[in-house]
C-alpha positions in Angstrom: 197.6 52.9 207.2 199.3 53.8 204.1 202.4 54.5 205.6 202.9 51.2 207.2 201.4 49.0 204.4 203.1 51.3 201.5 206.7 50.2 203.4 205.7 46.4 203.3 204.9 47.0 200.0 208.1 47.8 198.8 209.6 44.7 200.1 207.1 42.6 198.8 208.0 43.6 195.1 211.0 41.3 194.3 210.0 37.7 194.3 207.9 35.5 192.4 207.0 31.9 191.8 210.0 29.6 191.5 212.2 29.4 194.5 211.0 28.7 198.3 212.1 31.0 201.2 212.8 31.2 204.6 212.1 34.0 207.1 214.9 35.1 209.3 214.0 33.2 212.3 215.8 36.2 214.5 212.4 38.4 214.0 208.8 37.9 215.4 205.2 38.8 215.3 205.9 41.8 217.0 208.5 43.1 214.5 206.2 44.5 212.2 207.2 45.7 208.9 210.1 44.4 206.2 213.7 42.7 206.9 216.0 44.2 206.1 213.9 47.5 205.9 213.5 49.9 203.1 215.7 52.3 204.5 218.9 49.7 204.1 217.6 48.4 201.2 218.9 45.7 198.2 222.6 44.9 198.1 224.2 45.6 194.8 224.3 43.2 192.2 227.5 42.3 190.9 228.1 41.3 187.1 229.7 37.6 186.9 227.8 36.6 190.5 224.4 35.1 191.1 221.7 37.5 192.6 219.9 35.7 195.9 218.5 37.9 198.7 215.7 37.0 200.9 213.3 39.3 202.9 211.2 38.8 206.1 207.4 40.0 206.1 205.3 40.6 209.1 202.0 42.3 208.1 200.3 43.5 210.4 196.9 42.3 211.6 195.0 45.4 212.1 196.0 49.4 212.3 195.1 52.8 212.9 193.5 54.9 210.1 192.2 58.5 209.6 188.5 58.5 208.1 189.8 60.9 205.4 191.7 57.9 203.6 188.1 56.6 202.9 186.6 60.4 202.2 184.5 60.1 205.6 187.0 62.5 208.0 184.3 63.0 210.5 185.2 59.4 211.3 188.4 60.5 212.5 191.0 57.8 213.7 189.9 54.3 214.1 190.9 50.7 214.2 191.2 48.9 210.4 191.6 45.1 210.1 194.4 44.4 207.7 193.0 41.4 205.9 196.2 41.4 203.8 199.0 43.0 201.5 198.9 41.5 197.7 201.7 42.4 194.9 199.1 42.6 191.4 201.8 43.6 189.3 205.8 44.2 188.9 207.9 45.8 186.2 211.1 47.3 185.7 213.2 44.1 187.2 216.7 44.0 185.9 217.1 41.4 182.9 216.7 37.7 184.1 216.0 38.9 187.6 212.2 36.9 188.9 210.6 37.6 192.3 209.1 34.5 194.3 207.0 34.9 197.0 205.4 32.9 200.6 202.6 32.3 199.5 203.2 32.0 196.1 200.2 34.3 195.1 202.0 36.9 197.0 198.8 37.7 198.9 200.6 38.1 202.6 197.7 37.8 205.1 197.6 40.1 208.2 199.2 39.4 211.5 201.4 36.7 209.8 205.2 36.4 209.3 205.8 35.1 205.8 208.9 35.5 203.0 210.0 37.0 199.6 212.9 36.7 197.2 214.5 38.1 194.7 216.7 36.1 192.8 218.7 36.4 189.3 217.5 33.1 186.8 220.7 34.1 185.2 224.3 35.4 185.9 224.4 38.7 185.2 226.3 40.0 182.2 228.6 43.5 181.8 225.3 44.4 179.4 222.9 44.4 182.0 224.9 47.1 183.9 222.7 49.8 185.2 220.3 51.4 187.5 217.0 49.8 187.2 213.5 51.7 188.8 211.2 48.9 189.9 207.4 49.9 189.5 205.5 48.1 192.5 201.5 48.1 192.0 199.9 46.9 195.1 196.2 46.0 196.1 196.1 46.7 200.7 192.8 44.8 201.3 190.9 46.7 204.9 188.2 45.5 206.8 185.8 46.6 209.9 185.9 50.2 208.1 182.4 51.9 209.2 179.7 52.1 207.1 182.3 50.6 204.3 183.2 47.6 205.8 185.9 46.8 203.7 187.8 48.9 201.5 190.6 48.5 198.8 194.0 50.8 198.4 195.3 50.8 195.5 198.9 51.7 195.4 202.0 52.3 193.2 205.8 52.1 194.5 207.9 53.7 191.7 211.1 54.8 193.9 213.0 51.3 194.7 215.7 50.8 192.6 218.1 47.7 191.8 221.7 48.7 190.6 223.9 45.7 188.7 227.5 46.9 188.9 230.4 45.7 187.0 233.3 44.2 189.2 235.3 47.6 188.2 232.8 49.4 190.1 233.4 47.0 193.2 237.1 47.7 193.4 236.4 51.5 193.0 234.5 51.5 196.1 237.4 49.3 197.9 239.5 50.7 200.8 242.3 48.7 202.6 239.9 47.5 204.9 237.1 46.7 203.4 235.5 43.2 203.9 231.9 42.1 203.1 229.9 39.1 203.7 227.6 38.1 201.0 224.8 35.7 201.2 225.1 32.1 200.1 223.2 30.9 197.1 221.4 28.9 196.7 219.5 29.5 200.4 218.2 27.1 201.7 220.8 24.9 200.6 220.5 21.7 199.8 223.8 20.0 198.7 226.5 22.3 197.2 226.1 26.2 197.5 228.6 29.5 197.1 229.4 31.8 199.0 231.0 35.6 198.0 232.7 37.9 200.3 234.9 41.3 199.4 238.2 41.6 200.8 240.0 45.2 200.4 243.3 43.9 200.4 245.2 40.2 199.8 245.1 38.5 203.5 244.5 35.1 205.3 240.8 34.5 206.3 239.3 31.6 208.1 235.8 30.6 206.9 233.6 28.9 209.8 230.5 27.3 209.7 228.6 26.8 213.4 225.0 24.9 214.5 222.5 27.3 215.9 223.6 26.0 219.1 227.2 27.4 218.1 229.1 23.9 217.5 231.4 24.3 215.4 230.7 22.3 211.9 233.6 23.3 209.7 236.7 25.2 209.3 239.1 26.6 206.5 241.8 28.6 205.6 241.9 30.9 202.7 244.2 32.9 201.1 241.6 35.9 199.3 242.6 38.0 196.8 241.7 41.9 196.8 238.3 41.8 195.6 235.4 39.3 195.7 236.4 35.7 196.4 234.3 32.8 196.3 233.8 29.6 198.9 232.3 26.8 197.6 230.6 24.4 200.5 228.8 20.9 200.5 226.0 20.5 203.0 225.4 16.8 201.8 226.5 15.4 205.5 225.1 18.5 207.2 221.9 17.8 209.4 218.8 20.0 208.4 218.6 23.3 210.6 219.7 26.7 210.7 223.4 27.9 210.5 226.0 30.7 211.1 228.9 31.3 208.4 231.2 33.6 209.5 234.9 35.0 207.8 237.5 36.3 210.3 240.3 38.2 208.7 241.9 38.7 212.2 240.8 42.4 212.4 237.0 41.7 211.8 234.4 38.8 212.0 231.2 38.9 209.8 228.5 36.1 209.8 225.6 35.9 208.1 222.8 32.5 208.4 221.9 29.9 206.0 219.2 27.1 206.1 219.9 23.4 205.2 217.4 21.0 203.6 218.5 18.1 202.5 
């Protein structure tokens, strides 16, 4: 049980009480875990750019556990109900970073799909550059435990980091064929938003927005520079819903999702 629930707790950390989030619709209740998962990790935060990352959280309704975890090894392995996983404290976030949860209590019920968000409350500066070790305190609430009925496991996650990088560091990692699309900010979009992409060279890029049904909503030709590029969009005339935005440099097409709520 700990292996499953600690993985869940890892991504719950990064979010708090001031911003809404939207679960990624491509995942279902059968995709237990955190998306993107802990192996992929959080994207690097870049100086001069707002940071905004969504996490889809799918908590199991039950899990197999070992009675030894509760001090009763004679019970062997049995199924326990996962009532919820709660984030009780988060320390070590970079300066001016916060986290938001849905539900706002940061208590994630078993058997449900919820989400969380990590975001910068102000644009990171050069003085913020560094690697930050985030410490996450969690409580895992279980029930249907033989003899005990309910049991709470207190766990601390101390192996997750967030990196804030200067623009020069990004250039050091650029290759001629680098081509990376960042998440739109803010998301959901209610009027204006910003999208960043990184190009390994100066080239012409086509930016396109499609509806969830595949209808082309917007298309632009952009003269990209080497490094970080910004795209400003206005969603005032978009209908509420889920959209796919992409960039195409003639060799690669990279796409991401956005949600419009006007």
